[in-house]
Every structure is written in C-alpha cells, then in structure tokens.
TORPA-4810 file (N, C-alpha, C, O; in nm, 3 decimals):
<nodes>
NODE_1_-9.974_-5.026_5.539_-10.020_-5.113_5.629_-10.054_-5.071_5.803_-9.993_-4.976_5.853_X
NODE_2_-10.121_-5.123_5.857_-10.214_-5.058_5.991_-10.092_-5.080_6.111_-10.011_-5.172_6.118_X
NODE_3_-10.112_-4.941_6.217_-10.038_-4.921_6.266_-10.098_-4.962_6.388_-10.219_-4.941_6.393_X
NODE_4_-10.035_-5.025_6.510_-10.122_-5.044_6.626_-10.079_-5.081_6.734_-10.017_-5.184_6.759_X
NODE_5_-10.132_-4.943_6.850_-10.046_-4.941_6.971_-9.995_-5.030_7.043_-10.071_-5.113_7.093_X
NODE_6_-9.866_-5.037_7.064_-9.831_-5.169_7.189_-9.867_-5.153_7.315_-9.875_-5.035_7.350_X
NODE_7_-9.895_-5.246_7.408_-9.926_-5.289_7.512_-9.798_-5.326_7.601_-9.781_-5.448_7.608_X
NODE_8_-9.717_-5.260_7.661_-9.593_-5.302_7.740_-9.637_-5.387_7.849_-9.566_-5.466_7.911_X
NODE_9_-9.770_-5.362_7.867_-9.796_-5.463_7.995_-9.844_-5.630_7.984_-9.835_-5.713_8.074_X
NODE_10_-9.896_-5.650_7.845_-9.852_-5.790_7.819_-9.906_-5.780_7.641_-9.998_-5.709_7.601_X
NODE_11_-9.847_-5.843_7.583_-9.875_-5.843_7.414_-9.807_-5.988_7.391_-9.784_-6.077_7.473_X
NODE_12_-9.781_-5.983_7.249_-9.737_-6.047_7.154_-9.717_-5.980_7.035_-9.806_-5.924_6.971_X
NODE_13_-9.560_-5.989_6.998_-9.494_-5.913_6.894_-9.419_-6.045_6.800_-9.318_-6.114_6.817_X
NODE_14_-9.542_-6.036_6.679_-9.436_-6.129_6.571_-9.346_-6.071_6.463_-9.373_-5.972_6.396_X
NODE_15_-9.250_-6.135_6.456_-9.184_-6.090_6.305_-9.137_-6.186_6.185_-9.065_-6.283_6.212_X
NODE_16_-9.163_-6.170_6.098_-9.175_-6.219_5.999_-8.968_-6.187_5.900_-8.918_-6.095_5.835_X
NODE_17_-8.925_-6.315_5.943_-8.766_-6.235_5.906_-8.715_-6.304_5.784_-8.711_-6.425_5.762_X
NODE_18_-8.671_-6.191_5.697_-8.579_-6.262_5.608_-8.486_-6.297_5.567_-8.483_-6.379_5.475_X
NODE_19_-8.349_-6.233_5.638_-8.241_-6.233_5.702_-8.149_-6.222_5.786_-8.083_-6.118_5.793_X
NODE_20_-8.130_-6.310_5.854_-7.998_-6.309_5.995_-7.909_-6.328_6.007_-7.850_-6.362_6.109_X
NODE_21_-7.857_-6.305_5.854_-7.711_-6.339_5.841_-7.635_-6.248_5.893_-7.525_-6.275_5.942_X
NODE_22_-7.698_-6.093_5.888_-7.613_-6.019_5.918_-7.584_-5.999_6.065_-7.674_-6.016_6.147_X
NODE_23_-7.480_-5.969_6.096_-7.374_-5.983_6.233_-7.478_-5.897_6.325_-7.528_-5.959_6.419_X
NODE_24_-7.513_-5.763_6.307_-7.587_-5.657_6.373_-7.731_-5.612_6.287_-7.750_-5.562_6.176_X
NODE_25_-7.778_-5.634_6.345_-7.965_-5.614_6.318_-8.047_-5.546_6.419_-8.074_-5.607_6.522_X
NODE_26_-8.094_-5.420_6.401_-8.234_-5.395_6.474_-8.332_-5.460_6.424_-8.333_-5.450_6.302_X
NODE_27_-8.439_-5.541_6.479_-8.499_-5.617_6.427_-8.671_-5.551_6.475_-8.773_-5.590_6.419_X
NODE_28_-8.669_-5.457_6.576_-8.777_-5.398_6.628_-8.757_-5.304_6.732_-8.724_-5.341_6.844_X
NODE_29_-8.776_-5.171_6.699_-8.766_-5.068_6.780_-8.894_-5.031_6.831_-8.976_-5.059_6.743_X
NODE_30_-8.956_-4.975_6.941_-9.061_-4.934_6.953_-9.032_-4.831_7.062_-9.023_-4.878_7.175_X
NODE_31_-9.011_-4.666_7.046_-9.037_-4.618_7.134_-9.147_-4.531_7.200_-9.196_-4.446_7.126_X
NODE_32_-9.207_-4.540_7.361_-9.356_-4.525_7.352_-9.370_-4.423_7.502_-9.265_-4.403_7.562_X
NODE_33_-9.440_-4.390_7.534_-9.484_-4.261_7.619_-9.428_-4.362_7.759_-9.336_-4.328_7.834_X
NODE_34_-9.504_-4.484_7.770_-9.491_-4.560_7.931_-9.335_-4.645_7.911_-9.272_-4.677_8.012_X
NODE_35_-9.290_-4.672_7.792_-9.163_-4.745_7.778_-9.094_-4.778_7.640_-9.096_-4.716_7.534_X
NODE_36_-9.029_-4.899_7.677_-8.977_-4.924_7.524_-8.962_-5.085_7.483_-8.968_-5.162_7.579_X
NODE_37_-8.946_-5.137_7.365_-8.928_-5.226_7.327_-8.890_-5.284_7.218_-8.961_-5.316_7.123_X
NODE_38_-8.740_-5.301_7.235_-8.640_-5.359_7.127_-8.606_-5.487_7.108_-8.598_-5.581_7.188_X
NODE_39_-8.581_-5.475_6.954_-8.500_-5.654_6.977_-8.416_-5.617_6.859_-8.452_-5.573_6.750_X
NODE_40_-8.281_-5.648_6.907_-8.155_-5.682_6.831_-8.140_-5.822_6.800_-8.218_-5.906_6.844_X
NODE_41_-8.022_-5.856_6.711_-7.926_-5.941_6.650_-7.789_-5.859_6.697_-7.761_-5.747_6.655_X
NODE_42_-7.732_-5.915_6.766_-7.572_-5.845_6.789_-7.508_-6.041_6.794_-7.521_-6.132_6.876_X
NODE_43_-7.450_-6.030_6.676_-7.349_-6.152_6.653_-7.442_-6.264_6.658_-7.535_-6.270_6.578_X
NODE_44_-7.420_-6.357_6.751_-7.501_-6.452_6.762_-7.602_-6.448_6.871_-7.655_-6.553_6.909_X
NODE_45_-7.639_-6.309_6.935_-7.702_-6.336_7.026_-7.845_-6.256_6.976_-7.854_-6.182_6.878_X
NODE_46_-7.931_-6.285_7.052_-8.066_-6.213_7.031_-8.072_-6.110_7.119_-8.038_-6.143_7.233_X
NODE_47_-8.108_-5.983_7.105_-8.121_-5.917_7.333_-8.222_-5.827_7.237_-8.222_-5.764_7.131_X
NODE_48_-8.313_-5.864_7.353_-8.442_-5.787_7.393_-8.452_-5.694_7.538_-8.453_-5.725_7.657_X
NODE_49_-8.461_-5.563_7.463_-8.485_-5.452_7.594_-8.686_-5.446_7.637_-8.773_-5.390_7.570_X
NODE_50_-8.700_-5.506_7.736_-8.848_-5.431_7.781_-8.860_-5.359_7.847_-8.826_-5.404_7.957_X
NODE_51_-8.899_-5.235_7.856_-8.870_-5.120_7.950_-9.055_-5.049_7.981_-9.132_-4.998_7.899_X
NODE_52_-9.071_-5.069_8.105_-9.170_-5.014_8.132_-9.218_-4.936_8.261_-9.259_-4.987_8.366_X
NODE_53_-9.202_-4.764_8.221_-9.250_-4.680_8.309_-9.086_-4.682_8.352_-9.070_-4.720_8.468_X
NODE_54_-8.989_-4.657_8.296_-8.836_-4.657_8.336_-8.755_-4.781_8.419_-8.655_-4.789_8.491_X
NODE_55_-8.850_-4.865_8.369_-8.764_-4.974_8.527_-8.756_-5.124_8.347_-8.844_-5.206_8.318_X
NODE_56_-8.637_-5.103_8.284_-8.555_-5.226_8.175_-8.582_-5.373_8.255_-8.566_-5.374_8.377_X
NODE_57_-8.631_-5.523_8.173_-8.552_-5.569_8.204_-8.500_-5.624_8.049_-8.556_-5.613_7.940_X
NODE_58_-8.409_-5.667_8.075_-8.299_-5.702_7.913_-8.291_-5.841_7.955_-8.264_-5.891_8.064_X
NODE_59_-8.332_-5.910_7.802_-8.350_-6.070_7.769_-8.230_-6.094_7.697_-8.228_-6.034_7.589_X
NODE_60_-8.118_-6.169_7.724_-8.041_-6.231_7.625_-7.999_-6.396_7.571_-7.932_-6.485_7.623_X
NODE_61_-8.078_-6.385_7.437_-8.060_-6.531_7.413_-7.934_-6.580_7.348_-7.862_-6.498_7.293_X
NODE_62_-7.910_-6.676_7.349_-7.753_-6.733_7.288_-7.810_-6.818_7.116_-7.899_-6.900_7.135_X
NODE_63_-7.780_-6.807_7.008_-7.854_-6.839_6.916_-7.748_-6.936_6.843_-7.766_-6.961_6.724_X
NODE_64_-7.664_-6.977_6.894_-7.509_-7.043_6.864_-7.574_-7.156_6.794_-7.549_-7.186_6.677_X
NODE_65_-7.670_-7.229_6.882_-7.738_-7.363_6.853_-7.842_-7.346_6.815_-7.934_-7.383_6.887_X
NODE_66_-7.868_-7.289_6.702_-7.980_-7.269_6.627_-7.944_-7.255_6.480_-7.860_-7.167_6.460_X
NODE_67_-7.976_-7.304_6.401_-7.960_-7.277_6.185_-8.036_-7.134_6.209_-8.154_-7.122_6.243_X
NODE_68_-7.945_-7.031_6.185_-8.015_-6.899_6.117_-8.089_-6.873_5.996_-8.144_-6.766_5.969_X
NODE_69_-8.087_-6.999_5.908_-8.118_-7.040_5.811_-8.267_-7.075_5.782_-8.349_-7.065_5.690_X
NODE_70_-8.258_-7.124_5.912_-8.368_-7.214_5.915_-8.537_-7.079_5.934_-8.646_-7.082_5.875_X
NODE_71_-8.485_-6.986_6.034_-8.562_-6.879_6.126_-8.609_-6.797_6.018_-8.537_-6.726_5.948_X
NODE_72_-8.768_-6.811_6.003_-8.889_-6.736_5.938_-8.942_-6.663_6.005_-8.976_-6.560_5.948_X
NODE_73_-8.978_-6.673_6.159_-9.062_-6.616_6.214_-8.991_-6.636_6.371_-8.931_-6.732_6.420_X
NODE_74_-9.027_-6.496_6.425_-8.955_-6.494_6.537_-9.043_-6.408_6.603_-9.042_-6.290_6.566_X
NODE_75_-9.164_-6.460_6.744_-9.229_-6.439_6.840_-9.207_-6.356_6.972_-9.140_-6.428_7.046_X
NODE_76_-9.224_-6.275_7.015_-9.172_-6.301_7.173_-9.352_-6.259_7.229_-9.438_-6.210_7.156_X
NODE_77_-9.371_-6.301_7.392_-9.483_-6.262_7.413_-9.452_-6.200_7.613_-9.355_-6.252_7.669_X
NODE_78_-9.506_-6.135_7.665_-9.492_-6.091_7.762_-9.587_-6.020_7.876_-9.652_-5.919_7.849_X
NODE_79_-9.589_-6.062_7.968_-9.715_-6.060_8.074_-9.671_-5.985_8.206_-9.648_-6.053_8.305_X
NODE_80_-9.657_-5.848_8.212_-9.605_-5.817_8.347_-9.670_-5.853_8.454_-9.609_-5.839_8.560_X
NODE_81_-9.810_-5.911_8.460_-9.887_-5.899_8.568_-9.866_-6.114_8.616_-9.893_-6.177_8.719_X
NODE_82_-9.814_-6.152_8.495_-9.798_-6.310_8.571_-9.602_-6.277_8.567_-9.526_-6.356_8.623_X
NODE_83_-9.558_-6.167_8.501_-9.418_-6.155_8.473_-9.348_-6.258_8.431_-9.256_-6.293_8.504_X
NODE_84_-9.371_-6.330_8.310_-9.359_-6.424_8.241_-9.322_-6.352_8.087_-9.409_-6.271_8.053_X
NODE_85_-9.224_-6.366_8.001_-9.188_-6.396_7.913_-9.147_-6.515_7.818_-9.067_-6.599_7.859_X
NODE_86_-9.193_-6.521_7.711_-9.125_-6.615_7.624_-9.097_-6.565_7.493_-9.140_-6.456_7.456_X
NODE_87_-9.007_-6.663_7.402_-8.932_-6.657_7.288_-8.977_-6.749_7.181_-8.958_-6.870_7.198_X
NODE_88_-9.022_-6.717_7.097_-9.065_-6.875_7.021_-8.998_-6.842_6.895_-8.995_-6.722_6.870_X
NODE_89_-8.921_-6.954_6.773_-8.840_-6.931_6.663_-8.996_-7.053_6.558_-9.061_-7.156_6.579_X
NODE_90_-8.987_-6.983_6.485_-9.081_-7.125_6.347_-9.201_-7.140_6.484_-9.250_-7.253_6.492_X
NODE_91_-9.232_-7.072_6.553_-9.366_-7.175_6.650_-9.334_-7.241_6.755_-9.416_-7.263_6.844_X
NODE_92_-9.229_-7.274_6.758_-9.166_-7.325_6.839_-9.135_-7.262_6.953_-9.075_-7.156_6.933_X
NODE_93_-9.159_-7.296_7.093_-9.061_-7.217_7.206_-8.943_-7.228_7.227_-8.909_-7.341_7.264_X
NODE_94_-8.846_-7.134_7.214_-8.700_-7.205_7.271_-8.684_-7.105_7.385_-8.581_-7.149_7.436_X
NODE_95_-8.721_-6.989_7.466_-8.702_-6.964_7.595_-8.808_-6.895_7.695_-8.909_-6.838_7.655_X
NODE_96_-8.784_-6.903_7.782_-8.917_-6.909_7.854_-8.826_-6.779_7.996_-8.705_-6.789_8.013_X
NODE_97_-8.892_-6.697_8.060_-8.844_-6.656_8.179_-8.894_-6.569_8.285_-8.956_-6.482_8.223_X
NODE_98_-8.902_-6.548_8.385_-8.981_-6.460_8.477_-8.892_-6.308_8.423_-8.775_-6.268_8.427_X
NODE_99_-9.004_-6.265_8.381_-9.003_-6.093_8.390_-8.919_-6.034_8.529_-8.969_-6.064_8.637_X
NODE_100_-8.771_-5.935_8.527_-8.736_-5.963_8.686_-8.722_-5.781_8.645_-8.669_-5.750_8.538_X
NODE_101_-8.750_-5.723_8.695_-8.754_-5.550_8.673_-8.682_-5.467_8.771_-8.694_-5.345_8.787_X
NODE_102_-8.586_-5.569_8.852_-8.470_-5.508_8.967_-8.352_-5.579_8.922_-8.259_-5.504_8.952_X
NODE_103_-8.302_-5.691_8.862_-8.232_-5.774_8.798_-8.219_-5.732_8.647_-8.318_-5.749_8.576_X
NODE_104_-8.131_-5.691_8.606_-8.087_-5.664_8.499_-7.942_-5.722_8.516_-7.881_-5.742_8.621_X
NODE_105_-7.893_-5.750_8.354_-8.002_-5.815_8.296_-8.058_-5.964_8.307_-7.980_-6.007_8.392_X
NODE_106_-8.123_-6.046_8.283_-8.206_-6.181_8.286_-8.168_-6.239_8.172_-8.231_-6.218_8.068_X
NODE_107_-8.028_-6.342_8.178_-8.022_-6.423_8.093_-8.092_-6.548_8.032_-8.076_-6.639_8.114_X
NODE_108_-8.130_-6.574_7.973_-8.231_-6.700_7.936_-8.163_-6.774_7.756_-8.141_-6.701_7.660_X
NODE_109_-8.145_-6.918_7.755_-8.096_-6.979_7.679_-8.159_-7.081_7.673_-8.127_-7.169_7.594_X
</nodes>
C-alpha cells in the first residue's frame, strides 16, 4: 500500500468501511508534525478531530438517523483557506460546516 502524506490545510480522506456495528472504533488516525486528523465512532456518533498548529476543530455527527448497515464509504473534505468541512456517506453529502479554530466543539448534523 502506498503511503501518502496528508495535507492538513486542505484535502480529502476516503475510508472504505466494512463494519460500523461496533460500538466504538478508531476509523482513521494520523499524528503529523503540524497536527492531527482522527475519525472515530463512539456509539451512534461519529467524531472527527482536525488539528493544525496545535489548534483543534472537533466535529461530531449524529448517525442515529442513518442505517449503519448501508454505509460502505465515508469521505471527509476540508479546506482551511475557505474554512469548509464536509462529510459524505456513500457519495452523498451528509453534513457541511465551517471550520472554526477558536470554538470547540463545532457540532453538525
């Protein structure tokens, strides 16, 4: 598997998921020199941490209205220049929010 460097300023992360039925799971974790990017499932919530230059943005998405068995692909996009963050499930946008580095957490649903 080819390893690519993640640009925390802007990018796209696509995760192909096999099973989201587990109560808690870390779906993606990257600890980099300039920051972090984590995607975790806790119960019926999806938690995403985007941190750049030691300033975090936390995003929490409620999945209680989503059929977990139908989720095959999760994608997130971020851009610190436009301050935009989006979450897609199976190619359809589920949520969009503004990245806010001074307010934590930022909730979207």
